[in-house]
ZAGU-61875 format. One record per residue: chain; residue in one letter; x, z, y of N, C-alpha, C in turn. Coordinates in nm, 4 decimals. Atoms other than C-alpha are relative to their C-alpha. Layout:
{"A", "a", {X, Z, Y}, {X, Z, Y}, {X, Z, Y}};
...
This chain:
{"A", "m", {-0.0479, -0.1244, -0.0574}, {-3.6558, -3.3699, -2.3941}, {-0.0965, 0.1222, 0.0707}};
{"A", "s", {0.1048, -0.0216, -0.0620}, {-3.9382, -3.2812, -2.1927}, {-0.1189, -0.0690, 0.0798}};
{"A", "f", {0.0916, 0.0873, -0.0742}, {-4.2666, -3.4158, -2.0644}, {0.0005, -0.0400, 0.1952}};
{"A", "l", {-0.0089, -0.0123, -0.1665}, {-4.2014, -3.3503, -1.7039}, {0.1350, -0.1051, 0.0557}};
{"A", "k", {-0.1141, 0.0774, -0.0673}, {-3.9154, -3.5690, -1.5039}, {0.0575, 0.1248, 0.1121}};
{"A", "t", {-0.0450, -0.0751, -0.0987}, {-3.6581, -3.3508, -1.3943}, {0.1353, -0.0579, 0.0904}};
{"A", "v", {-0.0980, 0.0400, -0.0574}, {-3.3946, -3.3731, -1.1890}, {0.1627, -0.0023, -0.0199}};
{"A", "a", {-0.1428, -0.0098, 0.0584}, {-3.0693, -3.5194, -1.2921}, {0.1216, 0.0241, 0.0464}};
{"A", "e", {-0.1071, -0.0830, -0.0721}, {-2.7197, -3.4157, -1.2547}, {0.0377, -0.0681, 0.1425}};
{"A", "d", {-0.0929, 0.1049, -0.1154}, {-2.5936, -3.6719, -1.0294}, {-0.1197, 0.0003, 0.1377}};
{"A", "e", {0.0716, -0.0088, -0.0876}, {-2.8996, -3.5975, -0.8100}, {-0.0942, 0.1643, 0.0483}};
{"A", "a", {0.0414, -0.1304, 0.0135}, {-2.9259, -3.2146, -0.8066}, {0.0554, 0.0417, 0.1552}};
{"A", "d", {-0.0565, -0.0475, -0.1555}, {-2.9085, -3.0677, -0.4395}, {0.0895, 0.1481, -0.0381}};
{"A", "d", {-0.1200, -0.0730, 0.0150}, {-2.6840, -2.7810, -0.3944}, {-0.0404, 0.1923, -0.0714}};
{"A", "l", {0.0049, -0.0864, 0.0466}, {-2.8700, -2.4852, -0.5248}, {-0.0244, -0.0524, -0.1951}};
{"A", "v", {-0.0329, 0.0529, 0.1297}, {-2.9588, -2.7146, -0.8623}, {0.1368, -0.0435, -0.0182}};
{"A", "a", {-0.1194, 0.0218, 0.0436}, {-2.6409, -2.8083, -0.8631}, {0.0975, 0.1247, -0.0678}};
{"A", "a", {-0.0609, -0.1358, 0.0260}, {-2.5079, -2.4689, -0.8711}, {-0.0599, 0.0418, -0.1323}};
{"A", "m", {0.0904, -0.0733, 0.1368}, {-2.7574, -2.3305, -1.1530}, {0.0296, -0.1274, -0.0758}};
{"A", "y", {0.0205, 0.1029, 0.0751}, {-2.6794, -2.6655, -1.3517}, {0.1904, 0.0295, -0.0564}};
{"A", "a", {-0.1653, -0.0134, 0.0463}, {-2.2454, -2.6016, -1.2793}, {0.0044, 0.1390, -0.0831}};
{"A", "a", {-0.0527, -0.1343, 0.0788}, {-2.3159, -2.2140, -1.4136}, {-0.0621, -0.0295, -0.1418}};
{"A", "d", {0.0902, -0.0009, 0.1388}, {-2.5469, -2.2892, -1.7293}, {0.1309, -0.1220, -0.0612}};
{"A", "i", {-0.1116, 0.0758, 0.0757}, {-2.2449, -2.5679, -1.8349}, {0.0894, 0.0782, -0.0425}};
{"A", "e", {-0.1201, -0.0740, 0.0297}, {-2.0187, -2.3327, -1.8022}, {-0.0057, 0.1432, -0.1007}};
{"A", "h", {0.0421, -0.0997, 0.1315}, {-2.1658, -2.0743, -2.0301}, {-0.0391, -0.0808, -0.0908}};
{"A", "n", {0.0172, 0.0615, 0.0813}, {-2.2890, -2.3000, -2.2407}, {0.0843, -0.1484, -0.0611}};
{"A", "g", {-0.1028, 0.1030, 0.0503}, {-2.0458, -2.5782, -2.2645}, {-0.0847, -0.1365, 0.0180}};
{"A", "y", {0.0887, 0.1212, -0.0113}, {-2.3323, -2.8462, -2.2033}, {-0.0815, 0.0454, 0.1013}};
{"A", "l", {0.1359, 0.0296, -0.0643}, {-2.6439, -2.9002, -1.9999}, {-0.0959, 0.0520, -0.0563}};
{"A", "p", {0.1262, -0.0525, 0.1089}, {-2.9311, -2.6856, -2.1848}, {-0.1321, -0.0731, 0.0890}};
{"A", "n", {0.1127, 0.0310, -0.0114}, {-3.2370, -2.8587, -2.1811}, {-0.1091, 0.1019, 0.1228}};
{"A", "y", {0.0860, -0.1124, -0.0784}, {-3.4280, -2.5179, -2.0238}, {0.0436, -0.0081, 0.1367}};
{"A", "s", {-0.0630, 0.0291, -0.0943}, {-3.1764, -2.5698, -1.7529}, {-0.0249, -0.1231, 0.0866}};
{"A", "r", {0.0293, 0.1334, -0.0506}, {-3.2827, -2.9308, -1.7090}, {-0.1888, 0.0618, 0.1144}};
{"A", "i", {0.1584, -0.0323, -0.0445}, {-3.6842, -2.8127, -1.6867}, {-0.0255, 0.0956, 0.1265}};
{"A", "f", {0.0536, -0.0898, -0.1248}, {-3.6336, -2.5118, -1.4141}, {0.0561, -0.0726, 0.1227}};
{"A", "s", {-0.0574, 0.0804, -0.1187}, {-3.4520, -2.7532, -1.1940}, {-0.0910, -0.0505, 0.0736}};
{"A", "l", {0.0939, 0.0527, -0.0967}, {-3.8094, -2.8731, -1.0473}, {-0.0666, 0.1602, 0.0503}};
{"A", "h", {-0.0172, -0.1310, -0.1062}, {-3.7989, -2.4665, -0.9283}, {0.1182, 0.1050, -0.0275}};
{"A", "p", {-0.1091, -0.0813, 0.0535}, {-3.4945, -2.2915, -0.9460}, {-0.0067, 0.1189, 0.0469}};
{"A", "g", {0.0167, -0.1636, -0.0161}, {-3.6056, -1.9879, -0.7809}, {-0.0523, 0.0643, -0.0843}};
{"A", "a", {0.0527, -0.0250, 0.1283}, {-3.8168, -1.9409, -1.0512}, {0.1045, 0.0770, -0.0878}};
{"A", "y", {-0.1151, -0.0822, 0.0323}, {-3.4958, -1.9593, -1.2628}, {0.0699, 0.1516, 0.0452}};
{"A", "q", {-0.0764, -0.1733, -0.0515}, {-3.3052, -1.6902, -1.0791}, {-0.0771, 0.0821, -0.0294}};
{"A", "a", {0.0956, -0.1316, -0.0221}, {-3.5994, -1.4800, -1.0156}, {0.0039, 0.0798, -0.1868}};
{"A", "w", {0.0449, -0.0516, 0.1472}, {-3.6558, -1.4606, -1.4563}, {0.1711, 0.0414, -0.0438}};
{"A", "g", {-0.0886, -0.0187, 0.0935}, {-3.2757, -1.4571, -1.4890}, {0.0718, 0.1307, 0.0267}};
{"A", "g", {-0.0518, -0.1173, -0.0627}, {-3.2292, -1.1655, -1.2697}, {-0.1065, 0.1112, -0.0749}};
{"A", "l", {0.0982, -0.0304, 0.0710}, {-3.5505, -1.0404, -1.4533}, {0.0456, 0.0653, -0.1463}};
{"A", "i", {-0.0526, -0.0187, 0.1426}, {-3.3802, -1.0485, -1.8035}, {0.1019, 0.0869, -0.0249}};
{"A", "l", {-0.1502, -0.0779, -0.0150}, {-3.0476, -0.9355, -1.7123}, {-0.0603, 0.1691, 0.0159}};
{"A", "t", {0.0823, -0.1061, 0.0134}, {-3.2436, -0.6119, -1.6054}, {-0.0501, 0.0706, -0.1154}};
{"A", "i", {0.0701, -0.0286, 0.1446}, {-3.4444, -0.5653, -1.9024}, {0.1462, 0.0352, -0.0995}};
{"A", "r", {-0.1469, -0.0086, 0.1036}, {-3.1236, -0.6756, -2.1639}, {0.1044, 0.1187, 0.0461}};
{"A", "g", {-0.0985, -0.1485, -0.0417}, {-2.8737, -0.4251, -1.9430}, {-0.0656, 0.1416, -0.0612}};
{"A", "a", {0.0500, -0.1267, -0.0061}, {-3.0861, -0.1378, -2.0066}, {-0.0146, 0.0278, -0.1483}};
{"A", "m", {-0.0353, -0.0228, 0.1667}, {-3.0592, -0.1811, -2.3806}, {0.0799, -0.0497, -0.0600}};
{"A", "d", {-0.0901, 0.0169, 0.0492}, {-2.8696, -0.1699, -2.6571}, {0.0311, -0.1635, -0.0367}};
{"A", "r", {0.0169, 0.1458, 0.0131}, {-2.7858, -0.5817, -2.6941}, {-0.0321, -0.0232, -0.1625}};
{"A", "r", {0.0083, 0.0819, 0.1119}, {-2.8302, -0.6149, -3.0608}, {-0.1739, 0.0687, -0.0110}};
{"A", "r", {0.0907, -0.0688, -0.0046}, {-3.1573, -0.3862, -2.9978}, {-0.1049, -0.1387, 0.0313}};
{"A", "y", {0.0627, 0.0717, -0.1171}, {-3.2480, -0.6182, -2.7498}, {-0.0306, -0.1768, -0.0814}};
{"A", "e", {0.0402, 0.1299, 0.0733}, {-3.2084, -0.9565, -2.9748}, {-0.0725, 0.0456, -0.1237}};
{"A", "l", {0.1183, -0.0187, 0.0665}, {-3.3745, -0.8218, -3.2046}, {-0.1349, -0.0183, 0.0018}};
{"A", "a", {0.1109, 0.0177, -0.1593}, {-3.6890, -0.7809, -3.0016}, {-0.0119, -0.1373, 0.0021}};
{"A", "t", {0.0301, 0.1541, -0.0106}, {-3.6363, -1.1010, -2.9141}, {0.0005, -0.1177, -0.1134}};
{"A", "i", {0.0215, 0.1424, 0.0325}, {-3.6146, -1.3252, -3.1943}, {-0.1150, 0.0541, -0.1046}};
{"A", "g", {0.1330, -0.0005, 0.0419}, {-3.8869, -1.1422, -3.3463}, {-0.1518, -0.0236, 0.0820}};
{"A", "a", {0.1064, 0.0849, -0.1181}, {-4.1212, -1.2417, -3.0439}, {0.0197, -0.1273, 0.0062}};
{"A", "a", {-0.0084, 0.1558, -0.0229}, {-3.9825, -1.5869, -3.0302}, {-0.0444, -0.0306, -0.1208}};
{"A", "n", {0.0288, 0.0377, 0.0911}, {-4.0505, -1.6388, -3.3796}, {-0.1720, 0.0356, -0.0436}};
{"A", "q", {0.1688, -0.0376, 0.0174}, {-4.4153, -1.4888, -3.3786}, {-0.0434, -0.1099, 0.1145}};
{"A", "l", {0.0712, 0.1059, -0.1199}, {-4.4769, -1.7395, -3.0362}, {0.0093, -0.1320, -0.0456}};
{"A", "r", {-0.0589, 0.1109, 0.0493}, {-4.3317, -2.0136, -3.2541}, {0.0624, -0.0680, 0.1034}};
{"A", "s", {-0.1157, 0.0738, -0.0934}, {-4.0514, -2.0906, -3.0024}, {0.1436, -0.0266, -0.1087}};
{"A", "t", {-0.1133, 0.0366, 0.0347}, {-3.8106, -2.2989, -3.2073}, {0.1502, 0.0148, 0.1062}};
{"A", "y", {-0.1465, 0.0151, -0.0312}, {-3.5622, -2.3105, -2.9296}, {0.0284, 0.1549, 0.0479}};
{"A", "c", {-0.0365, -0.1189, -0.0284}, {-3.5869, -1.9314, -2.8008}, {0.0742, 0.0567, -0.1056}};
{"A", "g", {-0.0045, -0.0200, 0.0624}, {-3.5747, -1.8715, -3.1429}, {0.1886, -0.0090, -0.1124}};
{"A", "l", {-0.1070, 0.0396, 0.0143}, {-3.2668, -2.0614, -3.2147}, {0.1277, 0.0903, 0.0326}};
{"A", "a", {-0.1007, -0.0452, -0.0410}, {-3.0839, -1.9517, -2.9452}, {0.0664, 0.1805, -0.0002}};
{"A", "h", {-0.0062, -0.1092, 0.0633}, {-3.1324, -1.5928, -3.0105}, {0.0916, 0.0335, -0.1253}};
{"A", "a", {-0.1071, -0.0297, 0.1399}, {-3.0038, -1.6146, -3.3717}, {0.1090, -0.0639, 0.0044}};
{"A", "s", {-0.0899, 0.0031, 0.0133}, {-2.7616, -1.7868, -3.2631}, {0.1192, 0.1058, 0.0344}};
{"A", "i", {-0.0588, -0.1013, -0.0855}, {-2.6439, -1.4986, -3.0526}, {0.0444, 0.1344, -0.1533}};
{"A", "l", {0.0868, -0.0810, 0.0901}, {-2.7798, -1.2693, -3.3644}, {0.1420, -0.0041, -0.1226}};
{"A", "e", {-0.0729, 0.0991, 0.1198}, {-2.5131, -1.4928, -3.6078}, {0.1693, 0.0334, 0.0256}};
{"A", "e", {-0.1224, -0.0152, -0.0677}, {-2.2536, -1.4519, -3.3667}, {0.0809, 0.1520, 0.0085}};
{"A", "r", {-0.0217, -0.1616, -0.0249}, {-2.2326, -1.0986, -3.3130}, {0.0120, 0.1074, -0.0744}};
{"A", "y", {0.0326, -0.1509, 0.0766}, {-2.4129, -0.8712, -3.5745}, {-0.0363, -0.0428, -0.1331}};
{"A", "f", {-0.0246, 0.0304, 0.0887}, {-2.4801, -1.0384, -3.8286}, {0.0396, -0.1507, -0.1278}};
{"A", "e", {-0.0382, 0.1217, 0.0715}, {-2.3788, -1.2691, -4.1625}, {-0.0994, -0.0896, 0.0405}};
{"A", "t", {0.0887, 0.0266, 0.0728}, {-2.5846, -1.5609, -4.2059}, {-0.1146, -0.0250, -0.1028}};
{"A", "e", {0.0918, -0.0147, 0.0757}, {-2.7166, -1.5014, -4.5201}, {-0.1074, 0.0920, 0.0278}};
{"A", "d", {0.0937, -0.0957, -0.0480}, {-2.8542, -1.1658, -4.3758}, {-0.0701, -0.0576, 0.1271}};
{"A", "l", {0.1173, 0.0001, -0.1397}, {-3.0156, -1.3310, -4.0648}, {-0.0627, -0.0977, -0.0487}};
{"A", "r", {0.0912, 0.0594, 0.0448}, {-3.1995, -1.5789, -4.2839}, {-0.0907, 0.0956, -0.0543}};
{"A", "k", {0.1131, -0.0793, 0.0761}, {-3.3625, -1.3044, -4.4866}, {-0.0583, 0.0826, 0.1250}};
{"A", "i", {0.0735, -0.0923, -0.1255}, {-3.4485, -1.0810, -4.1519}, {-0.1317, -0.1565, 0.1260}};
{"A", "v", {0.0954, 0.0913, -0.0544}, {-3.6134, -1.4600, -3.9985}, {-0.0592, -0.0263, -0.1271}};
{"A", "s", {0.0847, 0.0696, 0.0467}, {-3.7847, -1.5374, -4.3034}, {-0.1240, 0.1323, -0.0988}};
{"A", "g", {0.0882, -0.1410, 0.0379}, {-3.9424, -1.1596, -4.3603}, {0.0499, 0.0437, -0.0714}};
{"A", "q", {-0.0654, -0.1047, 0.0913}, {-3.7002, -1.0290, -4.5873}, {0.0992, 0.0996, 0.0500}};
{"A", "a", {-0.1003, -0.0904, -0.0693}, {-3.5705, -0.7746, -4.3460}, {0.0383, 0.1267, -0.1109}};
{"A", "a", {-0.0542, -0.1547, 0.0174}, {-3.5701, -0.4747, -4.5605}, {0.1184, 0.0341, -0.0740}};
{"A", "s", {-0.1515, -0.0015, 0.0453}, {-3.2552, -0.5149, -4.7410}, {0.0815, 0.0063, 0.1032}};
{"A", "v", {-0.0859, 0.0961, -0.1526}, {-3.0828, -0.6296, -4.4301}, {-0.0540, 0.1476, 0.1153}};
{"A", "l", {0.0385, -0.0855, -0.1515}, {-3.2393, -0.4082, -4.1279}, {-0.0421, 0.1515, -0.0494}};
{"A", "s", {0.0456, -0.1396, -0.0037}, {-3.2632, 0.0011, -4.0895}, {-0.1160, -0.0159, 0.0370}};
{"A", "d", {0.1232, -0.0340, -0.0073}, {-3.5803, 0.1390, -4.0984}, {-0.0545, 0.0143, 0.1731}};
{"A", "v", {0.0621, -0.0296, -0.1057}, {-3.5900, 0.1877, -3.6950}, {0.0343, -0.1872, 0.0543}};
{"A", "d", {-0.0017, 0.1450, -0.0537}, {-3.4630, -0.2064, -3.6458}, {-0.1397, -0.1135, -0.0706}};
{"A", "r", {0.1326, 0.0604, 0.0276}, {-3.7739, -0.2995, -3.8906}, {-0.1039, 0.0260, 0.0871}};
{"A", "e", {0.1286, 0.0125, -0.1092}, {-4.0118, -0.1380, -3.7035}, {0.0065, -0.0757, 0.1426}};
{"A", "i", {0.0123, 0.0381, -0.1742}, {-3.8649, -0.2952, -3.3626}, {-0.0577, -0.0850, -0.0185}};
{"A", "v", {0.0142, 0.1019, 0.0669}, {-3.8778, -0.5953, -3.5450}, {-0.1532, -0.0444, -0.0073}};
{"A", "e", {0.1336, 0.0187, -0.0088}, {-4.2463, -0.6017, -3.6268}, {-0.0509, 0.0283, 0.1095}};
{"A", "f", {0.0357, 0.0302, -0.2224}, {-4.3276, -0.4529, -3.2423}, {0.0078, -0.0624, 0.0453}};
{"A", "a", {0.0322, 0.0837, -0.0400}, {-4.2538, -0.6694, -3.1309}, {-0.0363, -0.1807, -0.0281}};
{"A", "r", {0.0769, 0.1179, 0.0920}, {-4.3963, -0.9675, -3.3462}, {-0.1516, 0.0900, 0.0624}};
{"A", "k", {0.1042, -0.0298, -0.0517}, {-4.7227, -0.7363, -3.2787}, {-0.0279, -0.0387, 0.1216}};
{"A", "v", {0.0477, -0.0055, -0.0749}, {-4.6821, -0.7228, -2.9541}, {0.0001, -0.1735, 0.0887}};
{"A", "a", {-0.0086, 0.1013, -0.0705}, {-4.5909, -1.0866, -2.8978}, {-0.1411, -0.0712, -0.0121}};
{"A", "d", {0.1569, 0.0839, 0.0423}, {-4.9337, -1.2231, -3.1173}, {-0.1139, 0.1124, 0.0647}};
{"A", "d", {0.1194, -0.0693, -0.0246}, {-5.1753, -0.9745, -2.9749}, {0.0214, 0.1168, 0.0685}};
{"A", "a", {-0.0560, -0.1503, -0.0585}, {-5.0731, -0.6861, -2.7156}, {-0.0927, 0.0535, -0.0010}};
{"A", "t", {0.1385, -0.0846, -0.0287}, {-5.4659, -0.5521, -2.7172}, {0.0338, 0.0715, -0.1577}};
{"A", "s", {-0.0448, -0.0728, 0.0911}, {-5.3630, -0.4647, -3.0703}, {0.0328, 0.1032, -0.0399}};
{"A", "v", {-0.0777, -0.1346, -0.0195}, {-5.1175, -0.2224, -2.9968}, {-0.0590, 0.1234, -0.0118}};
{"A", "t", {0.0439, -0.1006, -0.0172}, {-5.2367, 0.1206, -3.0727}, {0.0906, 0.0952, 0.0296}};
{"A", "e", {-0.0835, -0.1517, -0.0195}, {-5.1173, 0.4819, -3.0260}, {0.0723, 0.0299, -0.1512}};
{"A", "k", {-0.0373, 0.0634, 0.1273}, {-5.0464, 0.4334, -3.3974}, {0.1050, -0.0522, -0.0157}};
{"A", "d", {-0.1207, 0.0956, -0.0058}, {-4.7817, 0.2101, -3.3400}, {0.0932, 0.0746, 0.1003}};
{"A", "i", {-0.1027, -0.0735, -0.0643}, {-4.6280, 0.3880, -3.0833}, {0.0415, 0.1328, -0.1015}};
{"A", "t", {0.0032, -0.1664, 0.0763}, {-4.6419, 0.7514, -3.2764}, {0.1297, -0.0809, -0.1207}};
{"A", "r", {-0.1194, 0.0961, 0.0604}, {-4.4051, 0.4863, -3.5434}, {0.0903, -0.0170, 0.0484}};
{"A", "l", {-0.1122, 0.0455, -0.0704}, {-4.1761, 0.3796, -3.3197}, {0.0753, 0.1708, 0.0564}};
{"A", "r", {-0.0933, -0.1621, -0.0354}, {-4.1013, 0.7832, -3.1980}, {0.0353, 0.0589, -0.1329}};
{"A", "e", {-0.0098, -0.0908, 0.1268}, {-4.1017, 0.8820, -3.5420}, {0.1191, -0.0398, -0.0468}};
{"A", "a", {-0.0980, 0.0443, 0.0568}, {-3.8383, 0.6373, -3.6016}, {0.1575, 0.0496, 0.0773}};
{"A", "g", {-0.1390, -0.0386, -0.0901}, {-3.6106, 0.7494, -3.3387}, {-0.0058, -0.0120, 0.1314}};
{"A", "l", {-0.0025, 0.0516, -0.1621}, {-3.6920, 0.5677, -3.0056}, {-0.0922, 0.1137, 0.0629}};
{"A", "t", {0.0912, -0.0658, -0.1256}, {-3.8083, 0.7178, -2.6730}, {-0.1063, -0.0660, 0.0493}};
{"A", "d", {0.1118, 0.0881, -0.0316}, {-4.0618, 0.6272, -2.4762}, {0.0849, -0.1500, 0.0996}};
{"A", "r", {-0.0868, 0.0932, -0.1412}, {-3.8156, 0.4318, -2.2317}, {0.0265, -0.1388, -0.0827}};
{"A", "d", {0.0051, 0.0670, 0.0936}, {-3.7130, 0.2739, -2.5402}, {-0.0941, -0.0989, 0.0092}};
{"A", "i", {0.1405, 0.0561, 0.0285}, {-4.0204, 0.1241, -2.6422}, {-0.0571, -0.1073, 0.1025}};
{"A", "f", {0.0800, 0.0914, -0.1414}, {-4.1508, 0.0148, -2.2868}, {0.0880, -0.1155, -0.0276}};
{"A", "d", {-0.0540, 0.1152, -0.0087}, {-3.8192, -0.1624, -2.2883}, {-0.0104, -0.1506, -0.1249}};
{"A", "v", {0.0383, 0.0945, 0.1001}, {-3.8915, -0.3359, -2.6256}, {-0.1149, -0.0533, 0.0629}};
{"A", "v", {0.1222, 0.0615, -0.0671}, {-4.2467, -0.4432, -2.4680}, {0.0566, -0.0416, 0.1357}};
{"A", "l", {-0.0261, 0.0848, -0.1109}, {-4.0584, -0.5602, -2.1255}, {0.1096, -0.1174, -0.1096}};
{"A", "a", {-0.0839, 0.0630, 0.1045}, {-3.7980, -0.7477, -2.3923}, {-0.1420, -0.1614, -0.0275}};
{"A", "v", {0.1109, 0.1030, 0.0187}, {-4.1317, -0.9128, -2.5275}, {-0.0760, -0.0970, 0.0788}};
{"A", "a", {0.0545, 0.0986, -0.1680}, {-4.3035, -1.0015, -2.1903}, {0.0647, -0.1064, 0.0306}};
{"A", "a", {-0.0817, 0.0515, -0.0493}, {-4.0165, -1.1247, -2.0693}, {0.0342, -0.1690, -0.1102}};
{"A", "r", {0.0097, 0.1437, 0.1064}, {-3.9650, -1.3915, -2.3697}, {-0.0999, -0.0668, 0.0160}};
{"A", "s", {0.0924, 0.0558, 0.0128}, {-4.3122, -1.4504, -2.3898}, {-0.0019, -0.1453, 0.1383}};
{"A", "f", {-0.0242, 0.1184, -0.1277}, {-4.3225, -1.6392, -2.0220}, {0.0503, -0.0729, -0.0157}};
{"A", "f", {-0.1084, 0.1198, -0.0256}, {-3.9803, -1.8182, -2.0794}, {-0.0491, -0.0910, -0.1504}};
{"A", "t", {0.0045, 0.1052, 0.1435}, {-4.1042, -1.9678, -2.4524}, {-0.1327, -0.0677, 0.0660}};
{"A", "k", {0.1141, 0.1180, -0.0686}, {-4.4652, -2.0718, -2.2550}, {0.0148, -0.0901, 0.0533}};
{"A", "v", {-0.0168, 0.0836, -0.0904}, {-4.2980, -2.2413, -1.9737}, {0.0819, -0.1084, -0.0294}};
{"A", "l", {-0.0461, 0.0918, 0.1046}, {-4.0690, -2.4331, -2.2463}, {-0.0808, -0.0527, -0.0768}};
{"A", "d", {0.0561, 0.0866, 0.0896}, {-4.3077, -2.5310, -2.5139}, {-0.1442, -0.0596, 0.1178}};
{"A", "a", {0.1061, 0.0555, -0.0876}, {-4.6055, -2.6090, -2.2112}, {0.0897, -0.1143, 0.0392}};
{"A", "t", {-0.0837, 0.1066, -0.0726}, {-4.3552, -2.8468, -2.0449}, {0.0664, -0.1162, -0.1069}};
{"A", "g", {-0.0685, 0.0385, 0.0574}, {-4.2288, -2.9627, -2.3687}, {0.1308, -0.0338, -0.0405}};
{"A", "t", {-0.1743, 0.0314, -0.0078}, {-3.8604, -2.9070, -2.3208}, {0.0515, 0.0621, -0.1631}};
{"A", "l", {-0.0655, -0.0518, 0.1326}, {-3.6835, -2.9043, -2.6952}, {0.1156, 0.0763, -0.0190}};
{"A", "a", {-0.1503, -0.0848, 0.0613}, {-3.4208, -2.7034, -2.8231}, {0.0888, -0.0651, 0.0125}};
{"A", "d", {-0.1130, 0.0196, -0.0216}, {-3.0977, -2.8259, -2.7542}, {0.0566, -0.0880, -0.1166}};
{"A", "a", {-0.0817, 0.0808, 0.1036}, {-2.9165, -3.1020, -2.9975}, {0.0604, 0.0641, -0.0639}};
{"A", "a", {-0.1308, -0.0884, 0.0681}, {-2.6230, -2.8556, -3.0308}, {-0.0774, 0.0707, -0.1038}};
{"A", "y", {0.0341, -0.0760, 0.1039}, {-2.8601, -2.6487, -3.2903}, {0.0085, -0.1048, -0.1349}};
{"A", "n", {0.0168, 0.0870, 0.1443}, {-2.8590, -2.9366, -3.5442}, {0.1307, 0.0471, -0.0736}};
{"A", "e", {-0.0952, -0.0289, 0.0799}, {-2.5329, -2.8032, -3.6181}, {0.0162, 0.1416, -0.0633}};
{"A", "m", {-0.0343, -0.1548, 0.0684}, {-2.6283, -2.4359, -3.7335}, {-0.0364, -0.0380, -0.1643}};
{"A", "d", {0.0638, -0.0110, 0.1602}, {-2.6878, -2.3876, -4.1088}, {-0.1070, -0.0249, -0.0136}};
{"A", "a", {0.1275, 0.0284, -0.0447}, {-2.9467, -2.6128, -4.1841}, {-0.1124, 0.0946, -0.1102}};
{"A", "e", {0.1413, -0.0738, 0.0439}, {-3.1567, -2.3474, -4.4003}, {-0.0147, 0.0891, 0.1252}};
{"A", "l", {0.0373, -0.1126, -0.0858}, {-3.1319, -2.0946, -4.1166}, {-0.0377, -0.0870, 0.1192}};
{"A", "r", {0.0794, 0.0204, -0.0746}, {-3.2209, -2.3432, -3.8719}, {-0.1706, -0.0855, -0.0132}};
{"A", "d", {0.0879, 0.0375, 0.0376}, {-3.4932, -2.4921, -4.0818}, {-0.1204, 0.1459, 0.0264}};
{"A", "a", {0.0984, -0.1674, 0.0318}, {-3.6580, -2.1012, -4.1212}, {-0.0414, -0.0105, 0.1981}};
{"A", "l", {0.0545, 0.0208, -0.1193}, {-3.6608, -2.1398, -3.7340}, {-0.0374, -0.0740, 0.0747}};
{"A", "t", {0.0688, 0.1636, -0.0767}, {-3.7883, -2.4775, -3.6322}, {-0.1768, 0.0507, -0.0575}};
{"A", "v", {0.1619, -0.0965, 0.0248}, {-4.1390, -2.2664, -3.6061}, {-0.1471, -0.0772, 0.1246}};
{"A", "g", {0.0683, 0.0647, -0.1302}, {-4.2657, -2.5051, -3.2978}, {0.0153, -0.1456, -0.0029}};
{"A", "r", {-0.0194, 0.0957, -0.0476}, {-4.1741, -2.7776, -3.1411}, {0.1725, -0.0316, -0.0291}};
{"A", "p", {-0.1474, 0.0284, 0.0714}, {-3.8447, -2.9576, -3.3274}, {0.0882, -0.0082, 0.1175}};
{"A", "i", {-0.0975, 0.0659, -0.0833}, {-3.5137, -3.0040, -3.2024}, {0.0277, -0.0879, 0.0378}};
{"A", "d", {-0.0145, 0.1026, -0.0412}, {-3.3842, -3.2465, -2.9754}, {0.0552, -0.0609, -0.0358}};
{"A", "g", {-0.1097, 0.1003, 0.0866}, {-3.2473, -3.5577, -3.1666}, {-0.0554, 0.0081, -0.1376}};
{"A", "g", {0.0285, -0.0424, 0.1614}, {-3.3606, -3.3598, -3.4873}, {-0.0907, -0.0638, -0.0766}};
């Protein structure tokens, strides 16, 4: 589950117990990411506020595409699986999502969506490699400077979360073993799935 000893459900104080209860209600089970943040619930609360602010200012589909691009580039199995699940539930058929994840997005995504995913990957991989030419391409695809900044924020926030999970050995929840096997395997780019 993780390298660190986390707070057990039956030992949780008021703040951690409330965090656990909210995440169980949202997910139907206690996610491993919630357990690791039991060691610093204030940081989890602050990150949650940040991500809600970023996501709330963006088109949700665009946010999820930027996030899946960043997660894949950052080799975050956990975040890739979590956000692919949202994309599959709300926006894409499983087969199309497999194409997006495996780099065959040309037949599935619009030009602007492909630009967003590629830009998110580039920012996640090496933000210093971004040039004015990259920004111009996004503008030409129809994004405003605010849209571009929101994609950067989404990627930067994802980087924080993936680094916390991976540095602590926090594995993706066993529930993701139920995902379409081909899609799940394509998204298992870093640490394995818990119980997998």
